[in-house]
OpenMM code with the backbone's topology and positions (N, CA, C; nanometers):
from openmm import Vec3, app, unit

residues = "MET ASN HIS SER LYS ILE ILE PHE THR LEU LEU ILE VAL SER VAL LEU VAL SER SER VAL ALA TRP GLY GLU LEU HIS ILE VAL PRO THR LEU SER LEU ARG GLU GLU TYR ASN ASP ASN ILE PHE LEU GLU ARG ASP GLU ALA SER ASP PHE ILE THR PHE ILE GLN PRO SER LEU LEU ILE ASP TRP ASN THR LYS LEU PHE ASP LEU SER LEU ASP PRO ILE SER".split()
positions = [
    Vec3(5.8293, 6.9441, -8.4199),
    Vec3(5.8601, 7.0678, -8.4893),
    Vec3(5.8157, 7.0609, -8.6348),
    Vec3(5.8398, 6.9484, -8.6982),
    Vec3(5.8051, 6.9326, -8.8383),
    Vec3(5.6532, 6.9336, -8.8570),
    Vec3(5.5812, 6.8731, -8.7636),
    Vec3(5.4350, 6.8691, -8.7735),
    Vec3(5.3742, 7.0080, -8.7574),
    Vec3(5.4323, 7.0876, -8.6724),
    Vec3(5.3788, 7.2219, -8.6505),
    Vec3(5.3955, 7.3089, -8.7756),
    Vec3(5.5042, 7.2909, -8.8504),
    Vec3(5.5230, 7.3656, -8.9759),
    Vec3(5.4199, 7.3239, -9.0799),
    Vec3(5.3912, 7.1955, -9.0865),
    Vec3(5.2920, 7.1465, -9.1823),
    Vec3(5.1527, 7.1982, -9.1456),
    Vec3(5.1190, 7.1935, -9.0190),
    Vec3(4.9886, 7.2420, -8.9751),
    Vec3(4.9770, 7.3922, -8.9989),
    Vec3(5.0821, 7.4674, -8.9708),
    Vec3(5.0797, 7.6112, -8.9943),
    Vec3(5.0642, 7.6418, -9.1432),
    Vec3(5.1348, 7.5686, -9.2280),
    Vec3(5.1250, 7.5886, -9.3727),
    Vec3(4.9842, 7.5563, -9.4226),
    Vec3(4.9264, 7.4479, -9.3758),
    Vec3(4.7899, 7.4127, -9.4158),
    Vec3(4.6886, 7.5164, -9.3682),
    Vec3(4.7098, 7.5716, -9.2508),
    Vec3(4.6219, 7.6751, -9.1988),
    Vec3(4.6280, 7.8007, -9.2853),
    Vec3(4.7482, 7.8421, -9.3217),
    Vec3(4.7647, 7.9610, -9.4063),
    Vec3(4.7015, 7.9381, -9.5444),
    Vec3(4.7253, 7.8220, -9.6019),
    Vec3(4.6684, 7.7910, -9.7343),
    Vec3(4.5161, 7.7880, -9.7283),
    Vec3(4.4597, 7.7287, -9.6244),
    Vec3(4.3137, 7.7221, -9.6138),
    Vec3(4.2520, 7.8604, -9.5957),
    Vec3(4.3186, 7.9482, -9.5229),
    Vec3(4.2677, 8.0846, -9.5060),
    Vec3(4.2720, 8.1594, -9.6390),
    Vec3(4.3811, 8.1464, -9.7139),
    Vec3(4.3935, 8.2154, -9.8421),
    Vec3(4.2942, 8.1613, -9.9450),
    Vec3(4.2787, 8.0308, -9.9509),
    Vec3(4.1876, 7.9714, -10.0496),
    Vec3(4.0427, 8.0038, -10.0146),
    Vec3(4.0070, 8.0017, -9.8883),
    Vec3(3.8682, 8.0306, -9.8510),
    Vec3(3.8326, 8.1758, -9.8778),
    Vec3(3.9284, 8.2668, -9.8662),
    Vec3(3.8968, 8.4064, -9.8954),
    Vec3(3.8747, 8.4284, -10.0440),
    Vec3(3.9387, 8.3494, -10.1284),
    Vec3(3.9172, 8.3603, -10.2723),
    Vec3(3.7879, 8.2913, -10.3126),
    Vec3(3.7504, 8.1863, -10.2415),
    Vec3(3.6373, 8.1041, -10.2819),
    Vec3(3.5020, 8.1640, -10.2436),
    Vec3(3.4969, 8.2635, -10.1570),
    Vec3(3.3687, 8.3201, -10.1205),
    Vec3(3.3044, 8.3848, -10.2410),
    Vec3(3.1763, 8.3652, -10.2561),
    Vec3(3.1036, 8.4253, -10.3666),
    Vec3(2.9544, 8.4041, -10.3490),
    Vec3(2.8791, 8.4570, -10.4444),
    Vec3(2.7343, 8.4446, -10.4422),
    Vec3(2.6902, 8.3509, -10.5538),
    Vec3(2.5972, 8.2649, -10.5228),
    Vec3(2.5396, 8.1743, -10.6216),
    Vec3(2.3887, 8.1869, -10.6137),
    Vec3(2.3279, 8.2287, -10.7250),
    Vec3(2.1829, 8.2418, -10.7339),
    Vec3(2.1332, 8.1465, -10.8418),
    Vec3(2.0382, 8.0616, -10.8050),
    Vec3(1.9742, 7.9719, -10.9010),
    Vec3(1.8246, 8.0004, -10.8950),
    Vec3(1.7702, 8.0427, -11.0085),
    Vec3(1.6290, 8.0804, -11.0146),
    Vec3(1.5587, 7.9925, -11.1187),
    Vec3(1.4627, 7.9104, -11.0768),
    Vec3(1.3857, 7.8339, -11.1749),
    Vec3(1.2835, 7.9253, -11.2426),
    Vec3(1.2703, 7.9112, -11.3739),
    Vec3(1.1754, 7.9924, -11.4493),
    Vec3(1.0867, 7.9023, -11.5335),
    Vec3(0.9720, 7.9553, -11.5694),
    Vec3(0.8768, 7.8837, -11.6523),
    Vec3(0.8228, 7.9817, -11.7548),
    Vec3(0.8394, 7.9495, -11.8826),
    Vec3(0.7928, 8.0352, -11.9902),
    Vec3(0.6725, 7.9685, -12.0563),
    Vec3(0.5679, 8.0462, -12.0775),
    Vec3(0.4456, 7.9961, -12.1387),
    Vec3(0.4160, 8.0804, -12.2618),
    Vec3(0.3977, 8.0133, -12.3760),
    Vec3(0.3738, 8.0858, -12.5018),
    Vec3(0.2549, 8.0230, -12.5734),
    Vec3(0.1697, 8.1063, -12.6278),
    Vec3(0.0515, 8.0612, -12.7006),
    Vec3(0.0636, 8.1093, -12.8451),
    Vec3(0.0329, 8.0209, -12.9389),
    Vec3(0.0466, 8.0540, -13.0806),
    Vec3(-0.0754, 8.0037, -13.1569),
    Vec3(-0.1251, 8.0871, -13.2471),
    Vec3(-0.2359, 8.0459, -13.3330),
    Vec3(-0.1797, 8.0082, -13.4693),
    Vec3(-0.2222, 7.8931, -13.5204),
    Vec3(-0.1749, 7.8466, -13.6510),
    Vec3(-0.2940, 7.7865, -13.7249),
    Vec3(-0.3112, 7.8255, -13.8513),
    Vec3(-0.4238, 7.7731, -13.9276),
    Vec3(-0.3814, 7.6650, -14.0277),
    Vec3(-0.2553, 7.6257, -14.0283),
    Vec3(-0.2082, 7.5200, -14.1178),
    Vec3(-0.1312, 7.4150, -14.0394),
    Vec3(-0.1979, 7.3521, -13.9445),
    Vec3(-0.1300, 7.2527, -13.8624),
    Vec3(-0.1030, 7.1266, -13.9430),
    Vec3(-0.2044, 7.0769, -14.0131),
    Vec3(-0.1876, 6.9595, -14.0976),
    Vec3(-0.1830, 7.0084, -14.2415),
    Vec3(-0.0698, 6.9926, -14.3063),
    Vec3(-0.0526, 7.0458, -14.4422),
    Vec3(-0.1016, 6.9496, -14.5493),
    Vec3(-0.1706, 6.8441, -14.5105),
    Vec3(-0.2283, 6.7498, -14.6063),
    Vec3(-0.3554, 6.8106, -14.6661),
    Vec3(-0.4553, 6.7336, -14.6841),
    Vec3(-0.5811, 6.7812, -14.7440),
    Vec3(-0.6605, 6.8673, -14.6479),
    Vec3(-0.6671, 6.8251, -14.5238),
    Vec3(-0.7501, 6.8968, -14.4264),
    Vec3(-0.6691, 7.0075, -14.3613),
    Vec3(-0.7137, 7.1287, -14.3808),
    Vec3(-0.6513, 7.2407, -14.3106),
    Vec3(-0.7234, 7.2591, -14.1784),
    Vec3(-0.6501, 7.2605, -14.0737),
    Vec3(-0.7084, 7.2794, -13.9411),
    Vec3(-0.6458, 7.4014, -13.8767),
    Vec3(-0.7236, 7.4666, -13.7951),
    Vec3(-0.6692, 7.5807, -13.7209),
    Vec3(-0.6785, 7.5487, -13.5729),
    Vec3(-0.5763, 7.5917, -13.5013),
    Vec3(-0.5719, 7.5562, -13.3605),
    Vec3(-0.4756, 7.6488, -13.2879),
    Vec3(-0.4939, 7.6560, -13.1558),
    Vec3(-0.3992, 7.7247, -13.0702),
    Vec3(-0.2993, 7.6218, -13.0177),
    Vec3(-0.1728, 7.6561, -13.0221),
    Vec3(-0.0666, 7.5672, -12.9761),
    Vec3(-0.0022, 7.6316, -12.8541),
    Vec3(0.0128, 7.5556, -12.7472),
    Vec3(0.0724, 7.6056, -12.6233),
    Vec3(0.2112, 7.5448, -12.6058),
    Vec3(0.3076, 7.6307, -12.5799),
    Vec3(0.4453, 7.5879, -12.5548),
    Vec3(0.4802, 7.6210, -12.4099),
    Vec3(0.5306, 7.5223, -12.3370),
    Vec3(0.5762, 7.5419, -12.1993),
    Vec3(0.7251, 7.5091, -12.1944),
    Vec3(0.8054, 7.6049, -12.1450),
    Vec3(0.9500, 7.5875, -12.1434),
    Vec3(1.0053, 7.6159, -12.0039),
    Vec3(1.0410, 7.5108, -11.9284),
    Vec3(1.1068, 7.5328, -11.7993),
    Vec3(1.2567, 7.5552, -11.8194),
    Vec3(1.3169, 7.6347, -11.7329),
    Vec3(1.4620, 7.6587, -11.7428),
    Vec3(1.5148, 7.7055, -11.6074),
    Vec3(1.6457, 7.7144, -11.5991),
    Vec3(1.7138, 7.7620, -11.4790),
    Vec3(1.7999, 7.8823, -11.5140),
    Vec3(1.7914, 7.9846, -11.4328),
    Vec3(1.8781, 8.1014, -11.4427),
    Vec3(1.9867, 8.0854, -11.3373),
    Vec3(2.1130, 8.0860, -11.3777),
    Vec3(2.2238, 8.0671, -11.2842),
    Vec3(2.3137, 8.1905, -11.2892),
    Vec3(2.3398, 8.2472, -11.1737),
    Vec3(2.4263, 8.3648, -11.1624),
    Vec3(2.5250, 8.3378, -11.0493),
    Vec3(2.6547, 8.3326, -11.0833),
    Vec3(2.7597, 8.2989, -10.9865),
    Vec3(2.8647, 8.4080, -10.9897),
    Vec3(2.8833, 8.4777, -10.8787),
    Vec3(2.9786, 8.5883, -10.8682),
    Vec3(3.0833, 8.5547, -10.7624),
    Vec3(3.2109, 8.5589, -10.8011),
    Vec3(3.3219, 8.5408, -10.7081),
    Vec3(3.4198, 8.6555, -10.7277),
    Vec3(3.5261, 8.6533, -10.6491),
    Vec3(3.6291, 8.7564, -10.6661),
    Vec3(3.7053, 8.7391, -10.7968),
    Vec3(3.7127, 8.6164, -10.8470),
    Vec3(3.7912, 8.5902, -10.9674),
    Vec3(3.7117, 8.6061, -11.0964),
    Vec3(3.5825, 8.5709, -11.0954),
    Vec3(3.5042, 8.5759, -11.2182),
    Vec3(3.3563, 8.5906, -11.1869),
    Vec3(3.2798, 8.6313, -11.2890),
    Vec3(3.1342, 8.6375, -11.2831),
    Vec3(3.0794, 8.5475, -11.3941),
    Vec3(2.9894, 8.4588, -11.3576),
    Vec3(2.9304, 8.3660, -11.4534),
    Vec3(2.7808, 8.3813, -11.4508),
    Vec3(2.7211, 8.4025, -11.5667),
    Vec3(2.5770, 8.4170, -11.5768),
    Vec3(2.5271, 8.3310, -11.6907),
    Vec3(2.4388, 8.2366, -11.6604),
    Vec3(2.3810, 8.1491, -11.7611),
    Vec3(2.2315, 8.1743, -11.7684),
    Vec3(2.1865, 8.2229, -11.8834),
    Vec3(2.0463, 8.2508, -11.9071),
    Vec3(2.0078, 8.1880, -12.0399),
    Vec3(1.9435, 8.0718, -12.0386),
    Vec3(1.9157, 8.0021, -12.1645),
    Vec3(1.8075, 8.0675, -12.2488),
    Vec3(1.7261, 8.1572, -12.1921),
    Vec3(1.6157, 8.2153, -12.2675),
    Vec3(1.6618, 8.3299, -12.3562),
    Vec3(1.7481, 8.4174, -12.3051),
    Vec3(1.7873, 8.5347, -12.3844),
    Vec3(1.8960, 8.5062, -12.4831),
] * unit.nanometer
topology = app.Topology()
chain = topology.addChain("A")
for resn in residues:
    res = topology.addResidue(resn, chain)
    for name in ("N", "CA", "C"):
        topology.addAtom(name, app.Element.getBySymbol(name[0]), res)
């Protein structure tokens, strides 16, 4: 009798917790590419001009549940 109460209680708790825990998780890898022209790369005697390329990888994370919404966007 005692075991059946414990099993029933665990079943009810697991049903309630699982209904709260359902949500959507989106993870999107992104890659940003930027090109910049600069004519004063070396500020010593020799002035040089060059194009500089910047590559920035990042992850976009969007997590929606019944309790909260979490959005992480490092670029904006």
